[in-house]
C-alpha positions in Angstrom: 32.8 107.9 1.0 33.2 105.3 3.8 36.0 103.2 2.4 39.6 104.5 2.3 39.7 104.6 -1.5 36.1 105.7 -2.1 37.3 109.1 -3.2 38.8 107.4 -6.3 35.4 106.7 -7.7 33.8 109.9 -6.5 32.5 111.9 -9.5 33.1 115.3 -7.9 36.7 114.4 -7.0 37.4 113.1 -10.5 36.1 116.2 -12.1 38.1 118.4 -9.7 41.2 116.4 -10.4 40.9 116.8 -14.2 40.1 120.6 -13.8 43.0 121.3 -11.5 45.5 119.4 -13.7 44.2 121.1 -16.8 44.4 124.6 -15.1 48.0 123.7 -14.1 48.9 123.0 -17.7 48.6 119.2 -17.9 47.3 118.3 -21.3 48.2 114.6 -21.4 46.2 112.2 -23.5 44.9 110.2 -20.5 44.1 112.6 -17.6 41.9 109.9 -15.9 44.6 107.2 -16.0 45.0 107.2 -12.1 41.4 106.1 -11.8 40.4 102.5 -12.3 36.9 103.6 -13.3 36.3 107.0 -14.7 32.9 108.5 -14.0 30.7 109.8 -16.8 31.0 113.3 -15.5 34.8 113.2 -15.6 34.8 111.7 -19.1 32.4 114.4 -20.3 34.7 117.1 -18.8 37.7 115.6 -20.5 35.8 115.6 -23.8 34.9 119.3 -23.4 38.4 120.3 -22.4 39.6 118.6 -25.5 37.3 120.6 -27.7 38.8 122.6 -30.5 36.6 125.6 -29.4 38.5 127.7 -26.9 35.3 129.3 -25.4 33.9 125.8 -24.7 37.0 124.8 -22.9 37.2 128.0 -20.9 33.5 127.8 -19.9 33.8 124.1 -18.8 37.0 124.9 -16.8 35.4 127.9 -15.1 32.4 125.9 -14.0 34.6 123.3 -12.4 37.0 125.8 -10.8 34.0 127.7 -9.3 32.7 124.4 -7.9 36.1 123.7 -6.3 36.2 127.3 -4.9 32.8 127.0 -3.3 33.7 123.7 -1.6 37.0 125.2 -0.3 35.2 128.3 0.9 32.5 126.3 2.7 35.2 124.3 4.5 37.1 127.4 5.5 34.0 128.9 7.1 33.3 125.9 9.4 
């Protein structure tokens, strides 16, 4: 993103934000409150992490945490 606040509307960043907060134990009702405009991907992740089915929550969280790990690994190898 070119602008200084572009990351606030970045779908990948919003999903990562939700996943990390959830993994850290945050279960608040409005995990996307810091963002003026939530992306559809972030909203879908919030819906999935709110599921009553534990395996659905775990699978969604694993997918997002793997995505974060891949990004961090790629940056470490530069």
